[in-house]
Structures are given as structure tokens and as C-alpha cells.
C-alpha positions in Angstrom: 14.4 -61.1 13.3 11.6 -58.8 14.2 8.8 -59.6 16.7 5.6 -58.0 15.8 3.4 -57.2 19.0 -0.3 -57.0 18.9 -0.6 -53.4 18.5 1.2 -53.5 14.9 -1.1 -56.5 14.0 -4.4 -54.9 15.1 -3.5 -51.6 13.2 -3.2 -53.4 10.1 -5.8 -55.9 10.4 -8.5 -53.7 11.6 -7.5 -50.9 9.3 -6.3 -48.4 11.4 -5.2 -45.0 9.5 -1.7 -45.9 9.4 -2.2 -49.6 8.2 -1.0 -48.8 4.7 2.3 -47.3 5.9 2.9 -50.1 8.5 2.3 -52.7 5.6 4.9 -50.8 3.5 7.4 -50.6 6.3 7.2 -54.1 7.1 7.3 -55.1 3.2 10.4 -53.4 3.1 11.9 -56.0 5.6 11.2 -59.2 3.6 14.6 -60.8 4.2 14.0 -60.3 7.7 12.0 -62.9 9.5 8.8 -61.4 11.0 7.6 -63.5 14.1 4.7 -63.2 16.5 4.1 -65.3 19.6 1.2 -67.6 20.1 0.0 -64.9 23.0 -0.7 -62.6 20.0 -3.5 -64.7 18.7 -5.2 -64.3 21.9 -4.8 -60.7 22.2 -5.8 -60.1 18.6 -9.4 -62.0 19.7 -9.4 -59.6 22.4 -8.7 -56.5 20.3 -11.8 -57.8 17.9 -14.2 -58.3 20.9 -13.4 -54.8 22.4 -13.9 -53.0 19.2 -17.1 -54.9 18.4 -18.5 -54.3 22.0 -17.4 -50.6 21.8 -19.2 -50.2 18.5 -16.2 -49.3 16.7 -16.7 -52.3 14.4 -19.4 -54.7 13.7 -19.3 -58.7 13.9 -18.7 -58.9 10.3 -15.8 -56.7 10.1 -14.4 -58.3 13.4 -14.8 -61.9 11.7 -12.9 -60.7 8.5 -10.2 -59.0 10.4 -9.6 -62.2 12.5 -9.8 -64.4 9.5 -7.3 -62.2 7.4 -4.8 -62.0 10.2 -4.9 -65.7 10.8 -4.4 -66.5 7.1 -1.6 -63.8 6.9 0.2 -65.4 10.1 0.0 -69.0 8.9 1.5 -68.0 5.8 3.7 -65.2 6.5 4.7 -64.8 10.0 7.1 -67.5 12.2 4.8 -68.2 15.3 6.7 -69.1 18.5 5.2 -70.7 21.7 5.5 -69.2 24.9 7.8 -71.2 27.3 7.5 -71.5 31.1 10.8 -69.8 31.4 9.3 -66.6 29.4 6.5 -66.3 32.3 9.5 -66.1 34.9 11.4 -63.7 32.8 8.6 -61.4 32.4 8.0 -61.5 36.3 11.6 -60.2 36.7 10.9 -57.5 33.8 8.0 -56.2 35.8 10.1 -55.6 38.6 12.0 -53.3 36.9 12.4 -49.4 38.1 9.9 -48.6 34.9 6.3 -49.8 35.1 5.5 -52.6 32.7 2.2 -54.2 32.3 2.3 -58.0 32.4 1.3 -58.6 28.6 4.0 -56.3 27.6 6.8 -57.9 29.9 5.7 -61.3 28.3 6.1 -59.8 25.0 9.8 -58.5 26.1 10.5 -62.0 27.9 9.9 -63.6 24.4 11.9 -60.9 22.6 14.8 -61.7 24.9 15.0 -65.2 24.3 14.5 -65.0 20.6 17.3 -62.0 20.5 14.8 -60.2 18.2 13.8 -56.6 17.7 10.5 -55.6 18.9 8.2 -53.8 16.5 5.4 -51.9 18.5 3.1 -48.8 18.0 3.0 -48.7 21.9 5.3 -46.0 22.6 5.6 -46.6 26.3 6.5 -50.0 25.7 8.9 -49.0 23.1 10.5 -46.5 25.7 10.8 -49.0 28.2 12.1 -51.7 25.9 15.0 -49.1 24.7 15.6 -48.4 28.4 16.2 -51.9 29.3 18.6 -52.2 26.2 16.1 -54.0 24.0 16.4 -53.4 20.0 13.4 -51.4 18.5 12.4 -51.7 14.8 11.2 -48.1 14.0 7.7 -48.5 12.3 6.8 -44.7 12.1 
């Protein structure tokens, strides 16, 4: 089971330069279950809004990217809900010696609960995850 964090999804659906490579890498894992959390839905909306507000994309591109992501997620990704215990686990993870942002701690809490590998383009998150004993799925 491979848990995709929002950095991977945003790179693919907002067509960042490494998108084709990421798609190919994930395609090579067809037998592995690819999952996201409901939190990723919120984060993708946020990424789209930030990109539009900063002028990186226009409203139409934002709408198309979010619509494509939502279609893909509903057809090809397992979506798990966040459980109350995930928030408590995230709070504990934040207290670790290595600084961790709340949203990253929440992703890791979900990964821990599911026993999944984490796939992220956030090098800092991957380093912290590895340090904490989480399995990283190498994308690049």
C-alpha cells in the first residue's frame, strides 16, 4: 500500500516538470494499492487556490486540474477518512526531536495506522519519515 501525499498529486495534476516521470513511476506500481486521505482533497483545493492567487495558473486551469484530480481519485485511488486517533498520533509525532509541520504529521499518522509506505516529493518530510522508521516509496 502506497500513501500519496499532496506534493505528488499537485505535481501531477498541476503539470509540474516532473509529472510524466511521476505518472510512469506510479504506473509501475499498479499492483500496489495507491491511497490518499480525505485531507488530500482539502490540500489540493488549497494548492489550486494558491497557484491561482500567485498568478502561476488561471481559474480555468485550476478548475481543470482539480476536476481531473477528483475523477482520478474516485476511479483509481483508495481514499481513507481521518480518524480521531490520527490527530492524537499527529500531536505525538510533532513532539519528536525533528521538527514536523502539523499537516505532515497528520499524513504520517495516517500512514502509521495503515502500515503503508509514504510517497512524497517533500524531501524534508521523507527524511523525517525515514528517521522515524516509516517506509518511504522512492519517486525520483
